ChimeraX commands (.cxc) that place a marker at each C-alpha (Angstrom):
marker #1 position -9.31,-8.71,15.18 radius 0.5
marker #1 position -10.16,-10.53,18.36 radius 0.5
marker #1 position -7.01,-11.54,20.20 radius 0.5
marker #1 position -6.94,-14.52,22.51 radius 0.5
marker #1 position -6.15,-14.08,26.19 radius 0.5
marker #1 position -2.82,-15.83,25.58 radius 0.5
marker #1 position -1.91,-13.29,22.88 radius 0.5
marker #1 position -2.84,-10.35,25.11 radius 0.5
marker #1 position -0.78,-11.75,27.99 radius 0.5
marker #1 position 2.19,-12.36,25.71 radius 0.5
marker #1 position 2.16,-8.79,24.41 radius 0.5
marker #1 position 1.72,-7.40,27.92 radius 0.5
marker #1 position 4.73,-9.49,29.08 radius 0.5
marker #1 position 6.78,-8.06,26.20 radius 0.5
marker #1 position 5.84,-4.51,27.21 radius 0.5
marker #1 position 6.72,-5.28,30.84 radius 0.5
marker #1 position 10.14,-6.63,29.79 radius 0.5
marker #1 position 10.85,-3.54,27.71 radius 0.5
marker #1 position 9.71,-1.29,30.54 radius 0.5
marker #1 position 12.02,-3.16,32.90 radius 0.5
marker #1 position 15.01,-2.24,30.74 radius 0.5
marker #1 position 14.19,1.44,31.20 radius 0.5
marker #1 position 12.96,1.37,34.80 radius 0.5
marker #1 position 16.36,0.97,36.44 radius 0.5
marker #1 position 18.11,3.88,34.70 radius 0.5
marker #1 position 19.36,6.74,36.86 radius 0.5
marker #1 position 18.72,9.40,34.24 radius 0.5
marker #1 position 15.86,9.49,31.73 radius 0.5
marker #1 position 16.80,8.84,28.11 radius 0.5
marker #1 position 15.34,10.32,24.96 radius 0.5
marker #1 position 13.75,7.63,22.79 radius 0.5
marker #1 position 10.52,6.29,21.38 radius 0.5
marker #1 position 9.57,2.61,21.40 radius 0.5
marker #1 position 9.16,0.99,17.98 radius 0.5
marker #1 position 7.17,-2.20,17.55 radius 0.5
marker #1 position 7.66,-4.23,14.40 radius 0.5
marker #1 position 5.32,-7.13,13.71 radius 0.5
marker #1 position 6.31,-9.56,10.97 radius 0.5
marker #1 position 3.08,-10.84,9.51 radius 0.5
marker #1 position 4.43,-14.10,8.06 radius 0.5
marker #1 position 6.21,-15.28,11.22 radius 0.5
marker #1 position 4.08,-13.63,13.91 radius 0.5
marker #1 position 7.23,-12.15,15.41 radius 0.5
marker #1 position 7.08,-8.98,17.47 radius 0.5
marker #1 position 10.34,-7.06,17.66 radius 0.5
marker #1 position 10.68,-4.02,19.90 radius 0.5
marker #1 position 13.38,-1.38,19.27 radius 0.5
marker #1 position 14.48,1.99,20.55 radius 0.5
marker #1 position 15.56,5.04,18.52 radius 0.5
marker #1 position 19.03,3.56,17.98 radius 0.5
marker #1 position 17.56,0.36,16.46 radius 0.5
marker #1 position 18.68,-1.60,19.51 radius 0.5
marker #1 position 16.46,-4.62,19.89 radius 0.5
marker #1 position 14.83,-4.55,23.32 radius 0.5
marker #1 position 12.66,-7.65,23.09 radius 0.5
marker #1 position 11.46,-10.31,20.68 radius 0.5
marker #1 position 8.62,-12.81,20.90 radius 0.5
marker #1 position 6.32,-14.78,18.59 radius 0.5
marker #1 position 2.54,-14.50,18.66 radius 0.5
marker #1 position 1.42,-17.87,17.37 radius 0.5
marker #1 position -2.05,-16.55,16.58 radius 0.5
marker #1 position -0.51,-14.13,14.04 radius 0.5
marker #1 position 1.73,-16.64,12.23 radius 0.5
marker #1 position 1.01,-16.70,8.49 radius 0.5
marker #1 position -1.79,-14.17,8.81 radius 0.5
marker #1 position -2.66,-13.18,5.24 radius 0.5
marker #1 position -5.18,-10.42,5.87 radius 0.5
marker #1 position -4.48,-7.29,3.84 radius 0.5
marker #1 position -5.41,-4.96,6.68 radius 0.5
marker #1 position -3.38,-6.89,9.25 radius 0.5
marker #1 position -1.55,-3.83,10.59 radius 0.5
marker #1 position -4.78,-1.87,11.01 radius 0.5
marker #1 position -6.26,-4.79,12.91 radius 0.5
marker #1 position -3.36,-5.24,15.35 radius 0.5
marker #1 position -3.08,-1.58,16.37 radius 0.5
marker #1 position -6.09,-1.76,18.74 radius 0.5
marker #1 position -4.69,-4.97,20.25 radius 0.5
marker #1 position -1.29,-3.37,20.84 radius 0.5
marker #1 position -2.92,-0.22,22.19 radius 0.5
marker #1 position -5.06,-2.25,24.58 radius 0.5
marker #1 position -2.01,-4.07,25.91 radius 0.5
marker #1 position -0.02,-0.87,26.39 radius 0.5
marker #1 position -2.97,0.74,28.19 radius 0.5
marker #1 position -3.35,-2.28,30.44 radius 0.5
marker #1 position 0.38,-2.11,31.23 radius 0.5
marker #1 position 0.28,1.63,31.90 radius 0.5
marker #1 position 1.50,1.38,35.52 radius 0.5
marker #1 position 4.62,-0.43,34.29 radius 0.5
marker #1 position 5.06,1.99,31.38 radius 0.5
marker #1 position 4.93,4.91,33.83 radius 0.5
marker #1 position 8.05,3.55,35.58 radius 0.5
marker #1 position 10.12,3.85,32.41 radius 0.5
marker #1 position 12.94,6.38,32.64 radius 0.5
marker #1 position 12.20,7.86,29.22 radius 0.5
marker #1 position 11.81,11.61,28.75 radius 0.5
marker #1 position 8.21,12.61,28.24 radius 0.5
marker #1 position 6.58,12.83,25.82 radius 0.5
marker #1 position 7.42,9.60,24.00 radius 0.5
marker #1 position 5.49,7.27,21.73 radius 0.5
marker #1 position 4.90,3.64,20.96 radius 0.5
marker #1 position 5.06,3.36,17.18 radius 0.5
marker #1 position 4.17,0.49,14.85 radius 0.5
marker #1 position 6.79,0.16,12.10 radius 0.5
marker #1 position 7.08,-2.01,9.00 radius 0.5
marker #1 position 9.96,-4.21,7.78 radius 0.5
marker #1 position 11.96,-1.16,6.68 radius 0.5
marker #1 position 11.37,0.54,10.05 radius 0.5
marker #1 position 9.06,3.08,8.43 radius 0.5
marker #1 position 6.18,4.28,10.60 radius 0.5
marker #1 position 2.91,2.50,9.91 radius 0.5
marker #1 position 0.97,4.18,12.70 radius 0.5
marker #1 position 1.49,5.82,16.08 radius 0.5
marker #1 position -0.03,3.49,18.65 radius 0.5
marker #1 position 0.13,5.58,21.79 radius 0.5
marker #1 position 1.58,8.88,22.96 radius 0.5
marker #1 position 2.74,9.00,26.59 radius 0.5
marker #1 position 2.91,12.34,28.36 radius 0.5
marker #1 position 3.29,13.35,32.00 radius 0.5
marker #1 position -0.36,13.96,32.67 radius 0.5
marker #1 position -2.31,11.82,30.26 radius 0.5
marker #1 position -2.26,9.17,27.63 radius 0.5
marker #1 position -3.64,10.00,24.24 radius 0.5
marker #1 position -4.39,7.15,21.89 radius 0.5
marker #1 position -3.79,8.34,18.39 radius 0.5
marker #1 position -5.49,6.75,15.45 radius 0.5
marker #1 position -4.97,7.31,11.77 radius 0.5
marker #1 position -8.21,9.23,11.34 radius 0.5
marker #1 position -7.19,11.82,13.89 radius 0.5
marker #1 position -3.80,12.39,12.27 radius 0.5
marker #1 position -4.94,12.20,8.64 radius 0.5
marker #1 position -3.88,15.35,6.79 radius 0.5
marker #1 position -1.89,16.74,9.70 radius 0.5
marker #1 position 1.35,16.78,7.67 radius 0.5
marker #1 position -0.26,18.89,4.97 radius 0.5
marker #1 position -1.73,21.28,7.53 radius 0.5
marker #1 position 1.62,21.71,9.26 radius 0.5
marker #1 position 3.42,22.29,5.95 radius 0.5
marker #1 position 0.83,24.89,4.91 radius 0.5
marker #1 position 1.20,26.62,8.28 radius 0.5
marker #1 position 5.00,26.67,7.95 radius 0.5
marker #1 position 4.79,28.06,4.38 radius 0.5
marker #1 position 2.47,30.79,5.63 radius 0.5
marker #1 position 4.92,31.71,8.40 radius 0.5
marker #1 position 7.90,31.78,6.04 radius 0.5
marker #1 position 6.06,34.00,3.55 radius 0.5
marker #1 position 5.57,36.72,6.17 radius 0.5
marker link #1:1,2 radius 0.2
marker link #1:2,3 radius 0.2
marker link #1:3,4 radius 0.2
marker link #1:4,5 radius 0.2
marker link #1:5,6 radius 0.2
marker link #1:6,7 radius 0.2
marker link #1:7,8 radius 0.2
marker link #1:8,9 radius 0.2
marker link #1:9,10 radius 0.2
marker link #1:10,11 radius 0.2
marker link #1:11,12 radius 0.2
marker link #1:12,13 radius 0.2
marker link #1:13,14 radius 0.2
marker link #1:14,15 radius 0.2
marker link #1:15,16 radius 0.2
marker link #1:16,17 radius 0.2
marker link #1:17,18 radius 0.2
marker link #1:18,19 radius 0.2
marker link #1:19,20 radius 0.2
marker link #1:20,21 radius 0.2
marker link #1:21,22 radius 0.2
marker link #1:22,23 radius 0.2
marker link #1:23,24 radius 0.2
marker link #1:24,25 radius 0.2
marker link #1:25,26 radius 0.2
marker link #1:26,27 radius 0.2
marker link #1:27,28 radius 0.2
marker link #1:28,29 radius 0.2
marker link #1:29,30 radius 0.2
marker link #1:30,31 radius 0.2
marker link #1:31,32 radius 0.2
marker link #1:32,33 radius 0.2
marker link #1:33,34 radius 0.2
marker link #1:34,35 radius 0.2
marker link #1:35,36 radius 0.2
marker link #1:36,37 radius 0.2
marker link #1:37,38 radius 0.2
marker link #1:38,39 radius 0.2
marker link #1:39,40 radius 0.2
marker link #1:40,41 radius 0.2
marker link #1:41,42 radius 0.2
marker link #1:42,43 radius 0.2
marker link #1:43,44 radius 0.2
marker link #1:44,45 radius 0.2
marker link #1:45,46 radius 0.2
marker link #1:46,47 radius 0.2
marker link #1:47,48 radius 0.2
marker link #1:48,49 radius 0.2
marker link #1:49,50 radius 0.2
marker link #1:50,51 radius 0.2
marker link #1:51,52 radius 0.2
marker link #1:52,53 radius 0.2
marker link #1:53,54 radius 0.2
marker link #1:54,55 radius 0.2
marker link #1:55,56 radius 0.2
marker link #1:56,57 radius 0.2
marker link #1:57,58 radius 0.2
marker link #1:58,59 radius 0.2
marker link #1:59,60 radius 0.2
marker link #1:60,61 radius 0.2
marker link #1:61,62 radius 0.2
marker link #1:62,63 radius 0.2
marker link #1:63,64 radius 0.2
marker link #1:64,65 radius 0.2
marker link #1:65,66 radius 0.2
marker link #1:66,67 radius 0.2
marker link #1:67,68 radius 0.2
marker link #1:68,69 radius 0.2
marker link #1:69,70 radius 0.2
marker link #1:70,71 radius 0.2
marker link #1:71,72 radius 0.2
marker link #1:72,73 radius 0.2
marker link #1:73,74 radius 0.2
marker link #1:74,75 radius 0.2
marker link #1:75,76 radius 0.2
marker link #1:76,77 radius 0.2
marker link #1:77,78 radius 0.2
marker link #1:78,79 radius 0.2
marker link #1:79,80 radius 0.2
marker link #1:80,81 radius 0.2
marker link #1:81,82 radius 0.2
marker link #1:82,83 radius 0.2
marker link #1:83,84 radius 0.2
marker link #1:84,85 radius 0.2
marker link #1:85,86 radius 0.2
marker link #1:86,87 radius 0.2
marker link #1:87,88 radius 0.2
marker link #1:88,89 radius 0.2
marker link #1:89,90 radius 0.2
marker link #1:90,91 radius 0.2
marker link #1:91,92 radius 0.2
marker link #1:92,93 radius 0.2
marker link #1:93,94 radius 0.2
marker link #1:94,95 radius 0.2
marker link #1:95,96 radius 0.2
marker link #1:96,97 radius 0.2
marker link #1:97,98 radius 0.2
marker link #1:98,99 radius 0.2
marker link #1:99,100 radius 0.2
marker link #1:100,101 radius 0.2
marker link #1:101,102 radius 0.2
marker link #1:102,103 radius 0.2
marker link #1:103,104 radius 0.2
marker link #1:104,105 radius 0.2
marker link #1:105,106 radius 0.2
marker link #1:106,107 radius 0.2
marker link #1:107,108 radius 0.2
marker link #1:108,109 radius 0.2
marker link #1:109,110 radius 0.2
marker link #1:110,111 radius 0.2
marker link #1:111,112 radius 0.2
marker link #1:112,113 radius 0.2
marker link #1:113,114 radius 0.2
marker link #1:114,115 radius 0.2
marker link #1:115,116 radius 0.2
marker link #1:116,117 radius 0.2
marker link #1:117,118 radius 0.2
marker link #1:118,119 radius 0.2
marker link #1:119,120 radius 0.2
marker link #1:120,121 radius 0.2
marker link #1:121,122 radius 0.2
marker link #1:122,123 radius 0.2
marker link #1:123,124 radius 0.2
marker link #1:124,125 radius 0.2
marker link #1:125,126 radius 0.2
marker link #1:126,127 radius 0.2
marker link #1:127,128 radius 0.2
marker link #1:128,129 radius 0.2
marker link #1:129,130 radius 0.2
marker link #1:130,131 radius 0.2
marker link #1:131,132 radius 0.2
marker link #1:132,133 radius 0.2
marker link #1:133,134 radius 0.2
marker link #1:134,135 radius 0.2
marker link #1:135,136 radius 0.2
marker link #1:136,137 radius 0.2
marker link #1:137,138 radius 0.2
marker link #1:138,139 radius 0.2
marker link #1:139,140 radius 0.2
marker link #1:140,141 radius 0.2
marker link #1:141,142 radius 0.2
marker link #1:142,143 radius 0.2
marker link #1:143,144 radius 0.2
marker link #1:144,145 radius 0.2
marker link #1:145,146 radius 0.2
view
């Protein structure tokens, strides 16, 4: 999905506003940042681990989008905006590592967008993580058997 410059700026502003809420804290907090996009209304809602809404905006370009793979198409757009806002994200008083996560209407994880660590940013995509749960479970079973 090609996003317009207006859409990119709007998402970057949302990220900056969220970062601002965590930049002034004296002590780092433990949380991830959850981004929910409502396909029918184009709304972007941003939450923390406690389901506290941090920001809300509407991306007009996404209103009434009916594409079946909508969420897969917006992940690169969100990732691009977070990467572009990295200097602001780095000011956030959130314990590292933390993640930006795309969630659905029930707040279930759709996909990890970006993982933020002290030294580097790793953009995670579904292909990289595919099957990781099964591998970790097999590893844990093997350890418990011994």
